[in-house]
Structure formats: structure tokens, C-alpha cells
N, C-alpha and C positions, 0 to 999 in steps of 0.2 A: 471671310478671311479666316483661314485655319489658324489655330493656336500653335505656338512654338515655344521651346524652352528659352530661346533668346528673347522672345517677347513676353516673358512671364508677367511683367506688370499689366499687360492686357488681360491675361487670364485672371489675375487678382482683381482687376477692375470689374469684371463681370461677377466674380464670386463674392466680392465684398457687398454687392447689391442684391445678391440672390438670397431668398429666405433661408435656404439650407447651405449657404456658401461655406461657412466654417467647417461643416461636416464633409463637404466635397473636398475642400482644401486639405483636410487632414489625410484623406485617402490618397490624393494626388501627391502630397508631400512625402508620404511613406514610399510611394512608388518611385518617385524621382530620386530619392535618397537611398534606394535599396541597393545593398551589396548582394553578393552571392548567397549569404546565409538568409537574407530576407526573401530573396526570390525562391530559394528552396523551401523556406517555411510556407510561403504562399502556395507553391505547387503542391506540397504535402498536404496542407489543409484542404485545398480544393479537391485533391484526389480522395481524401478521407471522407469528404462530404458526398462523394459520388456525383460531383458536378451539380451540386445543389443550386438553388435559385434560378431554375429555368424560367420562372416568371419574370426575372429581371431581364432576360434576353428579349422577351416579348415586349416589355416596356421600352427597352432600348430601340427596338425596331420602330415602335410607334413614334418615339421622340425623334428618331433620325429622319422621319418623313417630313418633319416641319423645319422650315428655315427660320432660325431665331431672328427676331426683330421685324419680321415682315408685318405682323399685325400692328405693332407700334408705328411703323413707318406709314402704313396705310391710314391709320387714324390721324397721324400728324398731317398728312395731305388734306384730309377732310377738314381738320381744324383750321389749316391755312386758308382753304377755300371759303370757310365761314368767317374769316377775318380774325380768328383767335390765335395770334402769334404766340402768346404766352402758353396756351395749352399745347400748341405744336412743339414748342421747345421742350416743355416738360416731358412729353411723350418720347421725344428723340433722345434726350439725355438719359432716360431710364431704359431705353432699348439696349439689349445686350449686343455685344460684338459677335459672340458665338453662342453655342448652346451645348446640350448634352452630346450630340453627335460629334461636335468638335472636341469635347473633352475626351471622349472615347478614342477619337482619331489621334489625339495628342499622345495617349498611351501607346496605341498601336504603331504609329509612324515615327514617334520621337523617343519616347521613354524606352521601349523595348529595344530598338536597334542602337540607340545612342548610349543609354545608361546601363542596360543589362547585357549588351553583347560585347562590351570591351571594358577594360579597367579605366576608371577616371579618378580624379582627385577625391571623389566620394568613396572610393574603395580602398580599404587598407591593403598594404603589401601582402600578397599571398591570399587575397580575398577570393580568388578563383572566378572572377567575373568572365574571364576569357575562356573558361572551360565549362560553362553552363551549357547543357545541351538544349536543343530546340524544344523538346517535350517539356522540360522544366520551365522554360520561358513562356511557352504557350499556356500551360496550366496556370502559372502565376498571373499571366495577363487576363485570363478568364476570371480569376478570383478578384482582381482589381476592378475589372469592368463591371462585374456584378455588384461590388461594393459601391462603385461610383453611381450606378443607376439607382440603387436604393438610397444613397445619400442625396442625390439630386432631387428625387421625388419625395423625400421624407418618409420613405417606407420603413417599417420596423424591421429588425433583424429576422431572418428566416427562423421558423419554429425549431428546426432541427439543429440550430447553431450556425454562427456566422464564420465562414472560413477566413475572412479577412481579419476579424477580431482575434481568432485563434492564432493566426500567424503573427499578428502584431504583438500579442502577449508573449509569444515564445521568442520573438526576435525584435525587441523594441527598436524604434527609429533612433538613429544616431544624430548628434548635432552636425550641421553642415560644416565641412572643413574649410575655414576661411583664413587660416593662419593668423597673422597679427591683427587682422581686422575683426576676428571673432568676438572679442570682449565688447567692442563698441557696438557691433551689430546686435548682440544679445541684450545689451543694456538698452538700446534703442527700442527693441521689441517690448521689453519689460516696461519702459517708459510709456509707450503707446498704450499698452494694455491697462496701465494704472493711471492714465491721464485723468486729471481733475475736470469737472464740468467747465471751469474757466479755460483750461487748456484746449478742451475739445471745441469750445466756442471760437477760440483763436484759430484753431485748425480749420474750422468751417470758414471763417473770414478770410484767412490767407489762402485757403483752397479756392474760394471764389475768385480771388485776385489772380491766383496762379493759372486758373482756367483762361483768364484774359491776357495773361502774359506779364502782368505788372511786376510781381516780385522776382521773377526769374528772368535775368537778362537774356535776350534772344529767344530762341524757340525752345520750349520745354521738350518737344519731341526730338529736336536735334541733339539736345544735351543728353537725353536718355539714350539715344542711338549711339552717341560717342562713348558713353559709359558702358553700354552693352557690348560695344566692340572691344573695349579694354578688358571687360570681363571674359569675353570669348578668347582673346589672345592670351590671357593668363590662365585659361583652363578652369575658370570659375563659373561658367554659365549654369551648370547644374546646381552648384551650391547656392548661387544667387536666386535661382528659381525656388529652392527650398525656403529661403528667407521670405520671398514674396508671398508664398503660400502660408507661411506661419503668420504673416502680417494680417491676413484675412481674419483669423481668429482674434488676434490682438485688437484689431479695429472694432470688431463686434463687442468685445469686452469693454472697450472705452466708451461705448454708447454712440459712436459715430453712425449717423443714419444714412440711408441710401441716397436721398436727394443731395446731401452735402458731398458724399463720395462721388456721385455722378457729376457734380458741379465743379470739382477740382480738388477736393480734399485728398482723394486717393492719389492724385498726381503728386501732391506734397509728400505723402507717406512713401509711396513706391519709389519716387525719384530719390529721396534721401536714403532709403535703404539700399538702393542700387549703388549710390555713390559711396556709401560706407563699405559695401562689399568689395568695391574696386580700390579701396585704400591701398596705397603703395604701388598702384599701377600708373598708367599714363593718361588717365582721364582729365587730370589737371583742373582747368577753369570750369569745365562742364560739371565735374563733381561738386566743386565749391558752389556753383550757382544753384544746384539742386538741394544743397544743404541749407541755404539761407532761409527759405520760408519755414522749414522744419525748426530751425533754431529760434525763429521769432515765435512760432506757435507753442513749442514745448520747452522753451527755456534754455537754449544753448545746445552746443554740440555734445553728444553723449561722451561721457568720460569712461575710461577703461574700468571694468568691474567684473564681478563673477558672472559666469554664463548660466542663465536659467535653462531649464529643460526645453526641448523643441516645441512643446505645446501640450494641450490636453490629451488624455488617452485616446487612441484611435477609436472613432465611432461616437465619441461624446460631442456634445454641441455646446460651445461656449455661450454663456448668457450675459447680457449687458449688466453692468454693476448697478445701474439705476435706470429710471425712466429715460427713454430715448425717443425722439421724434421718429415716427414711422413714415415710410414713403413707398413708392413703387419698388418692388423687389426686396423690400426690407423684411 
């Protein structure tokens, strides 16, 4: 299943369980939220490097040849045949929905044509997204692709300098424009990143329940679909995707581990953030149902407050505040 901007919670679901997920999410978030100045900074840095990181292209081709989740699915079938249903379930919940090839396709097929080829709410008036030429977009996409491959594989920056970091330093990422919803969204991300061990335990518990549907009336998938439709109709799809990607780093800082995220905790986090992004729209009861398990786990609905920065500096990797249980993909 290919990734999409509308289905950004699915992208976050994979990245929150990936060992280098926060680093990948930072690169993607910058790309999704890029205006003309960011695209031009990326293109300029890539040109100045002489198309550096050719080794990244080789890595990309290698990873693109593999279908994510195939190994885990095959092992799960073996476990089921051996009568070990618990092992089979563990393998399947840890299996990714997509992989590196899908992340690269997301940039090529969604970000470049949707976010870089026309103005959106992410672009300030006069930002010039509609006058970017194809060469600028192509060079910027190469810089992002190389950065994503390095982030996904955990590779160090190229010895000659990293075009992505150069661009991000000269044109820092901007907060996602969410209008009146912005303070509550930013406060929710800050609350997640600074969650206490007791709050993380409640998130694990409610996440396990959410996976079975208990605390969320009706279908979680249906509720998220309805909220996503409300976001799309209000032109906030790209902004909400930025928030989902920022949540990957915030979840890692909280100490939330991969097994809990796979078992339903990410559903609680991503659903609540999507609902908050849709504030003021027509999501209604669906948004409220997605906020209920969040409120139980982290102590009530976020109150308006100052907006923190979008996240750590591009290229940095958030570290957990304390010991966290590790699991597949953690």
C-alpha cells in the first residue's frame, strides 16, 4: 500500500516503530512543509554539492528491490503452522505497512506535485510555489531523497557536507499553519514529548484497548477517515501531515516503545492529533471519539498555550528521556 499525505497516520505508524524513525520524520516533515524558499534552498545546496551522496542512490535501489513486511509475514505463517499464535501476532504487528521505497515514492508522487507545484495553506502569500521551475523541484527532490536514504539506514552525513542540513539551516522549517487549532496542537505535542512514565503507561494501556476498539466508539479507522476527509475539505491535509511527522519524534522522547505503538498506542496519539488539527471543521463526533482515550491517558484535553518549535534540528535524532522497553523496530 503506497503512502499518501491523507494517510499520514499510517506513515507515522511505521516511522514510530523504525529505529531511525524520528530522523526520517524530520526530513519528511521539512519536505512536506516546504515553501518556495525551502525548495530553492534545497536545490541550491544540492547543486553546490555537485550531486553529492551518489552512494545514497545505490542504497535506495537496493532497498527498493525489497517488499517491506514480506519477511515478517513469512515468519508469521511459519509460527502459525508451528502452533505459536503469540509469536505470529508479534511478528505481524511489528511488520511495516511500507518501506523506504514507499517513502521515496511519497516525495516523488505526492510531495513534489502536491506541495511544491502549487500554493497551499503551507505557503505564505507571495511565496512563489506556483513559479518554481522543474529544475529547482527536481534538484530539491534529489536532496530530500538522499537525506531520506541516509536517515532510513542510519548512515552518517557525507564527508563533504550534507546538502539537506545546509538547506535546513539557511531556511528553517516553519510551524504548520493550523489557524485557531495551532495552540492546542502544539501543546499536545509538547505534552506527549514530556509525558511522565505514569502517563506513558496509561497510553500503553489505553492503546491496547484502542486496538480492540473498547475506548473508541465504533471503528477507529472510520473515525480517522472522517476526520481526514474534514481536513482535506478544509485544505489542512499537508499541515496535519506535518503534525503527524512531528509526533514521531515526540513519541520517541516520551519513551513510548515499538510494541506498544504497534499494539494501539500510536492509534491514540495519531487519532487525537488528527482530531485537534480538524478543530473547527465538520468532523464532529468522530473527532471527539478520537480525543477520549488521549484525555484519559495524558490528563485531559490540551488547553491553549504557547506554540513550541516544530521539532529538533533537521538531522538530529531525539533520544528517550529515560529507559524505555525496546522491541521490534525500536
